[in-house]
C-alpha positions, 0 to 999 in steps of 0.5 A: 214219560210213561203217560205220553201216548204213542203218536204224541211227544213232549219236550224235555221242558214239558216233562220238567215242568210236569215234575214241578221243576220247569228249569230242569230240562237238562236233568230230564235229558240226563235221566232219560239218557241213563235209562237201562237198555231194557227199560219200559219207559218210552224215552223216545217220545221226549224231544227238544222244544224246537221239535227235533230229535236232539239225541246225540248220534252216538251209536245211532241213537238219533236214528233209532229215536226217529224210527221209534217216533215214526213207528208211533205215527209221528211225522217229520217235516222236510226240516226234520221238525214235528208239528207241535200242534198235531203231535204235542202232548197235553197232559190231563189236568189234575182233578 
């Protein structure tokens, strides 16, 4: 997740696949949700596969995540989705 640059996003499934566990998207979400508040991991750059923020709106987390993404340069359409073609992260292939 630390390698996802500002201005790009990945899905929970993308992160799980990059870890060699393509069916572990929920585990990725759970791990990111358990990060301490002072973590330097850019958790907000991971969204669901439909291109929307899926963080529960407990304690305003969904609005915080969207604001952080917008600060990174991510733009949302009127339907609340991002354009994967424009903002989706493609990791560098291993040499």
